[in-house]
mmCIF file of the N, C-alpha and C atoms, coordinates in Angstrom:
data_MODEL
# 
_entry.id   MODEL 
# 
loop_
_atom_site.group_PDB 
_atom_site.id 
_atom_site.type_symbol 
_atom_site.label_atom_id 
_atom_site.label_alt_id 
_atom_site.label_comp_id 
_atom_site.label_asym_id 
_atom_site.label_entity_id 
_atom_site.label_seq_id 
_atom_site.pdbx_PDB_ins_code 
_atom_site.Cartn_x 
_atom_site.Cartn_y 
_atom_site.Cartn_z 
_atom_site.occupancy 
_atom_site.B_iso_or_equiv 
_atom_site.pdbx_formal_charge 
_atom_site.auth_seq_id 
_atom_site.auth_comp_id 
_atom_site.auth_asym_id 
_atom_site.auth_atom_id 
_atom_site.pdbx_PDB_model_num 
ATOM 1   N N  . MET A 1 1  ? 111.484 36.763 126.294 1.00 0.00 ? 1  MET A N  1 
ATOM 2   C CA . MET A 1 1  ? 111.038 36.461 125.282 1.00 0.00 ? 1  MET A CA 1 
ATOM 3   C C  . MET A 1 1  ? 111.200 35.095 124.956 1.00 0.00 ? 1  MET A C  1 
ATOM 4   N N  . VAL A 1 2  ? 110.482 34.370 124.540 1.00 0.00 ? 2  VAL A N  1 
ATOM 5   C CA . VAL A 1 2  ? 110.523 32.684 124.365 1.00 0.00 ? 2  VAL A CA 1 
ATOM 6   C C  . VAL A 1 2  ? 111.455 32.490 123.242 1.00 0.00 ? 2  VAL A C  1 
ATOM 7   N N  . LYS A 1 3  ? 112.192 31.475 123.743 1.00 0.00 ? 3  LYS A N  1 
ATOM 8   C CA . LYS A 1 3  ? 113.177 30.989 122.827 1.00 0.00 ? 3  LYS A CA 1 
ATOM 9   C C  . LYS A 1 3  ? 112.609 30.025 121.778 1.00 0.00 ? 3  LYS A C  1 
ATOM 10  N N  . GLU A 1 4  ? 112.714 30.131 120.317 1.00 0.00 ? 4  GLU A N  1 
ATOM 11  C CA . GLU A 1 4  ? 112.241 28.978 119.596 1.00 0.00 ? 4  GLU A CA 1 
ATOM 12  C C  . GLU A 1 4  ? 113.630 28.073 119.152 1.00 0.00 ? 4  GLU A C  1 
ATOM 13  N N  . ILE A 1 5  ? 113.040 26.579 119.228 1.00 0.00 ? 5  ILE A N  1 
ATOM 14  C CA . ILE A 1 5  ? 114.680 25.919 118.996 1.00 0.00 ? 5  ILE A CA 1 
ATOM 15  C C  . ILE A 1 5  ? 113.967 24.701 117.585 1.00 0.00 ? 5  ILE A C  1 
ATOM 16  N N  . ALA A 1 6  ? 114.452 25.030 116.781 1.00 0.00 ? 6  ALA A N  1 
ATOM 17  C CA . ALA A 1 6  ? 113.925 23.968 115.776 1.00 0.00 ? 6  ALA A CA 1 
ATOM 18  C C  . ALA A 1 6  ? 114.969 23.227 115.246 1.00 0.00 ? 6  ALA A C  1 
ATOM 19  N N  . LYS A 1 7  ? 114.625 21.828 115.054 1.00 0.00 ? 7  LYS A N  1 
ATOM 20  C CA . LYS A 1 7  ? 115.652 20.660 114.618 1.00 0.00 ? 7  LYS A CA 1 
ATOM 21  C C  . LYS A 1 7  ? 114.495 19.929 113.577 1.00 0.00 ? 7  LYS A C  1 
ATOM 22  N N  . ASP A 1 8  ? 115.269 19.672 112.472 1.00 0.00 ? 8  ASP A N  1 
ATOM 23  C CA . ASP A 1 8  ? 114.269 19.000 111.268 1.00 0.00 ? 8  ASP A CA 1 
ATOM 24  C C  . ASP A 1 8  ? 113.026 19.328 111.197 1.00 0.00 ? 8  ASP A C  1 
ATOM 25  N N  . ASP A 1 9  ? 111.984 18.757 111.323 1.00 0.00 ? 9  ASP A N  1 
ATOM 26  C CA . ASP A 1 9  ? 110.305 19.370 111.323 1.00 0.00 ? 9  ASP A CA 1 
ATOM 27  C C  . ASP A 1 9  ? 110.114 19.640 112.227 1.00 0.00 ? 9  ASP A C  1 
ATOM 28  N N  . LYS A 1 10 ? 110.450 19.170 113.915 1.00 0.00 ? 10 LYS A N  1 
ATOM 29  C CA . LYS A 1 10 ? 110.102 19.737 114.959 1.00 0.00 ? 10 LYS A CA 1 
ATOM 30  C C  . LYS A 1 10 ? 110.721 21.367 115.393 1.00 0.00 ? 10 LYS A C  1 
ATOM 31  N N  . GLU A 1 11 ? 109.727 21.994 116.556 1.00 0.00 ? 11 GLU A N  1 
ATOM 32  C CA . GLU A 1 11 ? 109.696 23.184 116.936 1.00 0.00 ? 11 GLU A CA 1 
ATOM 33  C C  . GLU A 1 11 ? 109.496 22.908 118.700 1.00 0.00 ? 11 GLU A C  1 
ATOM 34  N N  . LEU A 1 12 ? 110.480 23.378 119.234 1.00 0.00 ? 12 LEU A N  1 
ATOM 35  C CA . LEU A 1 12 ? 109.958 23.581 120.373 1.00 0.00 ? 12 LEU A CA 1 
ATOM 36  C C  . LEU A 1 12 ? 110.316 24.836 120.956 1.00 0.00 ? 12 LEU A C  1 
ATOM 37  N N  . TYR A 1 13 ? 109.686 25.279 122.060 1.00 0.00 ? 13 TYR A N  1 
ATOM 38  C CA . TYR A 1 13 ? 109.769 26.877 122.559 1.00 0.00 ? 13 TYR A CA 1 
ATOM 39  C C  . TYR A 1 13 ? 110.517 26.696 123.985 1.00 0.00 ? 13 TYR A C  1 
ATOM 40  N N  . GLN A 1 14 ? 110.952 27.482 124.433 1.00 0.00 ? 14 GLN A N  1 
ATOM 41  C CA . GLN A 1 14 ? 111.833 27.358 125.977 1.00 0.00 ? 14 GLN A CA 1 
ATOM 42  C C  . GLN A 1 14 ? 111.437 28.422 126.505 1.00 0.00 ? 14 GLN A C  1 
ATOM 43  N N  . CYS A 1 15 ? 111.264 28.426 127.842 1.00 0.00 ? 15 CYS A N  1 
ATOM 44  C CA . CYS A 1 15 ? 110.812 29.645 128.712 1.00 0.00 ? 15 CYS A CA 1 
ATOM 45  C C  . CYS A 1 15 ? 112.282 29.997 129.123 1.00 0.00 ? 15 CYS A C  1 
ATOM 46  N N  . GLU A 1 16 ? 112.883 31.056 128.757 1.00 0.00 ? 16 GLU A N  1 
ATOM 47  C CA . GLU A 1 16 ? 113.978 31.743 128.907 1.00 0.00 ? 16 GLU A CA 1 
ATOM 48  C C  . GLU A 1 16 ? 114.313 31.957 130.604 1.00 0.00 ? 16 GLU A C  1 
ATOM 49  N N  . GLU A 1 17 ? 113.302 32.037 131.515 1.00 0.00 ? 17 GLU A N  1 
ATOM 50  C CA . GLU A 1 17 ? 113.409 31.879 132.876 1.00 0.00 ? 17 GLU A CA 1 
ATOM 51  C C  . GLU A 1 17 ? 114.231 31.022 133.637 1.00 0.00 ? 17 GLU A C  1 
ATOM 52  N N  . CYS A 1 18 ? 113.165 29.457 133.103 1.00 0.00 ? 18 CYS A N  1 
ATOM 53  C CA . CYS A 1 18 ? 113.647 28.358 133.832 1.00 0.00 ? 18 CYS A CA 1 
ATOM 54  C C  . CYS A 1 18 ? 114.134 27.570 132.798 1.00 0.00 ? 18 CYS A C  1 
ATOM 55  N N  . GLY A 1 19 ? 113.752 27.604 131.761 1.00 0.00 ? 19 GLY A N  1 
ATOM 56  C CA . GLY A 1 19 ? 114.806 26.555 130.639 1.00 0.00 ? 19 GLY A CA 1 
ATOM 57  C C  . GLY A 1 19 ? 114.093 25.571 130.304 1.00 0.00 ? 19 GLY A C  1 
ATOM 58  N N  . LEU A 1 20 ? 112.570 25.494 131.021 1.00 0.00 ? 20 LEU A N  1 
ATOM 59  C CA . LEU A 1 20 ? 111.846 24.273 130.238 1.00 0.00 ? 20 LEU A CA 1 
ATOM 60  C C  . LEU A 1 20 ? 111.232 24.340 128.891 1.00 0.00 ? 20 LEU A C  1 
ATOM 61  N N  . HIS A 1 21 ? 111.227 23.232 128.247 1.00 0.00 ? 21 HIS A N  1 
ATOM 62  C CA . HIS A 1 21 ? 110.753 23.346 126.845 1.00 0.00 ? 21 HIS A CA 1 
ATOM 63  C C  . HIS A 1 21 ? 109.443 22.859 126.710 1.00 0.00 ? 21 HIS A C  1 
ATOM 64  N N  . TYR A 1 22 ? 108.749 23.490 125.581 1.00 0.00 ? 22 TYR A N  1 
ATOM 65  C CA . TYR A 1 22 ? 107.322 23.254 125.306 1.00 0.00 ? 22 TYR A CA 1 
ATOM 66  C C  . TYR A 1 22 ? 106.744 22.848 123.744 1.00 0.00 ? 22 TYR A C  1 
ATOM 67  N N  . ALA A 1 23 ? 105.808 22.015 123.682 1.00 0.00 ? 23 ALA A N  1 
ATOM 68  C CA . ALA A 1 23 ? 105.724 22.212 122.051 1.00 0.00 ? 23 ALA A CA 1 
ATOM 69  C C  . ALA A 1 23 ? 104.996 23.303 121.372 1.00 0.00 ? 23 ALA A C  1 
ATOM 70  N N  . LYS A 1 24 ? 104.224 23.814 122.559 1.00 0.00 ? 24 LYS A N  1 
ATOM 71  C CA . LYS A 1 24 ? 103.483 24.996 122.205 1.00 0.00 ? 24 LYS A CA 1 
ATOM 72  C C  . LYS A 1 24 ? 103.682 26.162 122.472 1.00 0.00 ? 24 LYS A C  1 
ATOM 73  N N  . LYS A 1 25 ? 104.102 27.207 121.740 1.00 0.00 ? 25 LYS A N  1 
ATOM 74  C CA . LYS A 1 25 ? 104.526 28.724 122.252 1.00 0.00 ? 25 LYS A CA 1 
ATOM 75  C C  . LYS A 1 25 ? 103.953 29.226 123.157 1.00 0.00 ? 25 LYS A C  1 
ATOM 76  N N  . GLU A 1 26 ? 102.426 29.158 122.907 1.00 0.00 ? 26 GLU A N  1 
ATOM 77  C CA . GLU A 1 26 ? 101.751 29.754 123.850 1.00 0.00 ? 26 GLU A CA 1 
ATOM 78  C C  . GLU A 1 26 ? 101.712 29.359 125.770 1.00 0.00 ? 26 GLU A C  1 
ATOM 79  N N  . THR A 1 27 ? 102.015 28.021 125.559 1.00 0.00 ? 27 THR A N  1 
ATOM 80  C CA . THR A 1 27 ? 102.546 27.214 126.926 1.00 0.00 ? 27 THR A CA 1 
ATOM 81  C C  . THR A 1 27 ? 103.685 28.142 127.276 1.00 0.00 ? 27 THR A C  1 
ATOM 82  N N  . ALA A 1 28 ? 104.911 28.164 126.711 1.00 0.00 ? 28 ALA A N  1 
ATOM 83  C CA . ALA A 1 28 ? 106.051 28.500 127.178 1.00 0.00 ? 28 ALA A CA 1 
ATOM 84  C C  . ALA A 1 28 ? 105.843 30.168 127.485 1.00 0.00 ? 28 ALA A C  1 
ATOM 85  N N  . GLU A 1 29 ? 105.082 30.839 126.740 1.00 0.00 ? 29 GLU A N  1 
ATOM 86  C CA . GLU A 1 29 ? 104.818 32.065 127.094 1.00 0.00 ? 29 GLU A CA 1 
ATOM 87  C C  . GLU A 1 29 ? 104.035 32.451 128.495 1.00 0.00 ? 29 GLU A C  1 
ATOM 88  N N  . LYS A 1 30 ? 103.308 31.578 128.695 1.00 0.00 ? 30 LYS A N  1 
ATOM 89  C CA . LYS A 1 30 ? 102.406 31.462 130.247 1.00 0.00 ? 30 LYS A CA 1 
ATOM 90  C C  . LYS A 1 30 ? 103.550 30.861 130.943 1.00 0.00 ? 30 LYS A C  1 
ATOM 91  N N  . CYS A 1 31 ? 104.639 30.081 131.130 1.00 0.00 ? 31 CYS A N  1 
ATOM 92  C CA . CYS A 1 31 ? 105.508 29.532 132.082 1.00 0.00 ? 31 CYS A CA 1 
ATOM 93  C C  . CYS A 1 31 ? 106.175 30.786 132.298 1.00 0.00 ? 31 CYS A C  1 
ATOM 94  N N  . GLU A 1 32 ? 106.783 31.688 131.361 1.00 0.00 ? 32 GLU A N  1 
ATOM 95  C CA . GLU A 1 32 ? 107.796 32.483 131.367 1.00 0.00 ? 32 GLU A CA 1 
ATOM 96  C C  . GLU A 1 32 ? 107.418 34.059 131.891 1.00 0.00 ? 32 GLU A C  1 
ATOM 97  N N  . ALA A 1 33 ? 105.958 34.331 132.125 1.00 0.00 ? 33 ALA A N  1 
ATOM 98  C CA . ALA A 1 33 ? 105.212 35.166 132.670 1.00 0.00 ? 33 ALA A CA 1 
ATOM 99  C C  . ALA A 1 33 ? 105.255 34.385 133.943 1.00 0.00 ? 33 ALA A C  1 
ATOM 100 N N  . TRP A 1 34 ? 104.745 33.531 134.029 1.00 0.00 ? 34 TRP A N  1 
ATOM 101 C CA . TRP A 1 34 ? 104.615 33.086 135.495 1.00 0.00 ? 34 TRP A CA 1 
ATOM 102 C C  . TRP A 1 34 ? 106.110 33.027 136.612 1.00 0.00 ? 34 TRP A C  1 
ATOM 103 N N  . CYS A 1 35 ? 107.063 32.407 135.910 1.00 0.00 ? 35 CYS A N  1 
ATOM 104 C CA . CYS A 1 35 ? 108.409 32.712 136.472 1.00 0.00 ? 35 CYS A CA 1 
ATOM 105 C C  . CYS A 1 35 ? 108.792 33.852 136.715 1.00 0.00 ? 35 CYS A C  1 
ATOM 106 N N  . ARG A 1 36 ? 108.642 34.748 135.636 1.00 0.00 ? 36 ARG A N  1 
ATOM 107 C CA . ARG A 1 36 ? 109.035 36.131 136.028 1.00 0.00 ? 36 ARG A CA 1 
ATOM 108 C C  . ARG A 1 36 ? 108.631 36.781 137.064 1.00 0.00 ? 36 ARG A C  1 
ATOM 109 N N  . GLU A 1 37 ? 107.023 36.500 137.349 1.00 0.00 ? 37 GLU A N  1 
ATOM 110 C CA . GLU A 1 37 ? 106.242 37.174 138.094 1.00 0.00 ? 37 GLU A CA 1 
ATOM 111 C C  . GLU A 1 37 ? 106.511 36.767 139.567 1.00 0.00 ? 37 GLU A C  1 
ATOM 112 N N  . HIS A 1 38 ? 106.639 35.172 139.550 1.00 0.00 ? 38 HIS A N  1 
ATOM 113 C CA . HIS A 1 38 ? 106.421 34.816 140.743 1.00 0.00 ? 38 HIS A CA 1 
ATOM 114 C C  . HIS A 1 38 ? 108.113 34.279 141.616 1.00 0.00 ? 38 HIS A C  1 
ATOM 115 N N  . LYS A 1 39 ? 109.111 34.233 140.634 1.00 0.00 ? 39 LYS A N  1 
ATOM 116 C CA . LYS A 1 39 ? 110.259 33.380 140.708 1.00 0.00 ? 39 LYS A CA 1 
ATOM 117 C C  . LYS A 1 39 ? 110.457 32.153 141.401 1.00 0.00 ? 39 LYS A C  1 
ATOM 118 N N  . SER A 1 40 ? 109.552 31.312 140.561 1.00 0.00 ? 40 SER A N  1 
ATOM 119 C CA . SER A 1 40 ? 109.021 30.042 140.867 1.00 0.00 ? 40 SER A CA 1 
ATOM 120 C C  . SER A 1 40 ? 108.119 29.434 139.571 1.00 0.00 ? 40 SER A C  1 
ATOM 121 N N  . CYS A 1 41 ? 107.943 27.924 139.756 1.00 0.00 ? 41 CYS A N  1 
ATOM 122 C CA . CYS A 1 41 ? 107.620 27.312 138.360 1.00 0.00 ? 41 CYS A CA 1 
ATOM 123 C C  . CYS A 1 41 ? 105.893 27.198 138.976 1.00 0.00 ? 41 CYS A C  1 
ATOM 124 N N  . ASN A 1 42 ? 105.054 26.937 138.156 1.00 0.00 ? 42 ASN A N  1 
ATOM 125 C CA . ASN A 1 42 ? 103.442 26.544 138.399 1.00 0.00 ? 42 ASN A CA 1 
ATOM 126 C C  . ASN A 1 42 ? 103.685 25.328 137.571 1.00 0.00 ? 42 ASN A C  1 
ATOM 127 N N  . LEU A 1 43 ? 103.018 24.264 138.939 1.00 0.00 ? 43 LEU A N  1 
ATOM 128 C CA . LEU A 1 43 ? 103.101 22.690 138.578 1.00 0.00 ? 43 LEU A CA 1 
ATOM 129 C C  . LEU A 1 43 ? 102.006 22.623 137.442 1.00 0.00 ? 43 LEU A C  1 
ATOM 130 N N  . GLU A 1 44 ? 101.025 23.307 137.701 1.00 0.00 ? 44 GLU A N  1 
ATOM 131 C CA . GLU A 1 44 ? 99.822  23.372 136.174 1.00 0.00 ? 44 GLU A CA 1 
ATOM 132 C C  . GLU A 1 44 ? 100.736 23.549 134.826 1.00 0.00 ? 44 GLU A C  1 
ATOM 133 N N  . ILE A 1 45 ? 101.453 24.763 134.885 1.00 0.00 ? 45 ILE A N  1 
ATOM 134 C CA . ILE A 1 45 ? 101.941 25.042 133.620 1.00 0.00 ? 45 ILE A CA 1 
ATOM 135 C C  . ILE A 1 45 ? 103.306 23.966 133.372 1.00 0.00 ? 45 ILE A C  1 
ATOM 136 N N  . ILE A 1 46 ? 103.994 23.270 134.323 1.00 0.00 ? 46 ILE A N  1 
ATOM 137 C CA . ILE A 1 46 ? 105.094 22.618 133.920 1.00 0.00 ? 46 ILE A CA 1 
ATOM 138 C C  . ILE A 1 46 ? 104.868 21.085 133.589 1.00 0.00 ? 46 ILE A C  1 
ATOM 139 N N  . LYS A 1 47 ? 103.636 20.950 133.713 1.00 0.00 ? 47 LYS A N  1 
ATOM 140 C CA . LYS A 1 47 ? 103.514 19.474 133.704 1.00 0.00 ? 47 LYS A CA 1 
ATOM 141 C C  . LYS A 1 47 ? 103.011 19.102 131.947 1.00 0.00 ? 47 LYS A C  1 
ATOM 142 N N  . GLU A 1 48 ? 103.126 20.637 131.422 1.00 0.00 ? 48 GLU A N  1 
ATOM 143 C CA . GLU A 1 48 ? 102.817 20.034 129.773 1.00 0.00 ? 48 GLU A CA 1 
ATOM 144 C C  . GLU A 1 48 ? 104.541 20.585 129.298 1.00 0.00 ? 48 GLU A C  1 
ATOM 145 N N  . ALA A 1 49 ? 105.667 20.680 130.085 1.00 0.00 ? 49 ALA A N  1 
ATOM 146 C CA . ALA A 1 49 ? 107.060 19.997 129.530 1.00 0.00 ? 49 ALA A CA 1 
ATOM 147 C C  . ALA A 1 49 ? 107.294 19.148 128.499 1.00 0.00 ? 49 ALA A C  1 
ATOM 148 N N  . VAL A 1 50 ? 108.066 19.210 127.898 1.00 0.00 ? 50 VAL A N  1 
ATOM 149 C CA . VAL A 1 50 ? 108.716 18.177 126.925 1.00 0.00 ? 50 VAL A CA 1 
ATOM 150 C C  . VAL A 1 50 ? 110.004 17.598 127.419 1.00 0.00 ? 50 VAL A C  1 
ATOM 151 N N  . LYS A 1 51 ? 110.565 16.523 127.378 1.00 0.00 ? 51 LYS A N  1 
ATOM 152 C CA . LYS A 1 51 ? 111.734 15.750 127.662 1.00 0.00 ? 51 LYS A CA 1 
ATOM 153 C C  . LYS A 1 51 ? 112.523 16.537 126.214 1.00 0.00 ? 51 LYS A C  1 
ATOM 154 N N  . THR A 1 52 ? 113.448 17.067 126.254 1.00 0.00 ? 52 THR A N  1 
ATOM 155 C CA . THR A 1 52 ? 114.636 17.500 125.389 1.00 0.00 ? 52 THR A CA 1 
ATOM 156 C C  . THR A 1 52 ? 115.762 16.216 124.731 1.00 0.00 ? 52 THR A C  1 
ATOM 157 N N  . GLU A 1 53 ? 115.893 15.200 125.481 1.00 0.00 ? 53 GLU A N  1 
ATOM 158 C CA . GLU A 1 53 ? 116.700 14.306 125.380 1.00 0.00 ? 53 GLU A CA 1 
ATOM 159 C C  . GLU A 1 53 ? 117.238 13.807 123.911 1.00 0.00 ? 53 GLU A C  1 
ATOM 160 N N  . ASN A 1 54 ? 116.011 13.592 123.243 1.00 0.00 ? 54 ASN A N  1 
ATOM 161 C CA . ASN A 1 54 ? 116.223 13.126 121.856 1.00 0.00 ? 54 ASN A CA 1 
ATOM 162 C C  . ASN A 1 54 ? 115.508 13.921 120.889 1.00 0.00 ? 54 ASN A C  1 
ATOM 163 N N  . PHE A 1 55 ? 115.767 15.389 121.128 1.00 0.00 ? 55 PHE A N  1 
ATOM 164 C CA . PHE A 1 55 ? 115.583 16.674 120.141 1.00 0.00 ? 55 PHE A CA 1 
ATOM 165 C C  . PHE A 1 55 ? 116.703 16.634 119.359 1.00 0.00 ? 55 PHE A C  1 
# 
């Protein structure tokens, strides 16, 4: 299940398999499904990941 993280007016969604964060819940769900099935990350999906340094 994708984890929702909210701070101020922003929301991010985290893949609970690999820990990457996404702006769109659908992308985080795709990432999580891929990670769970293949035990790896998909470069086409993770290019949508966002940095959380300033979040």
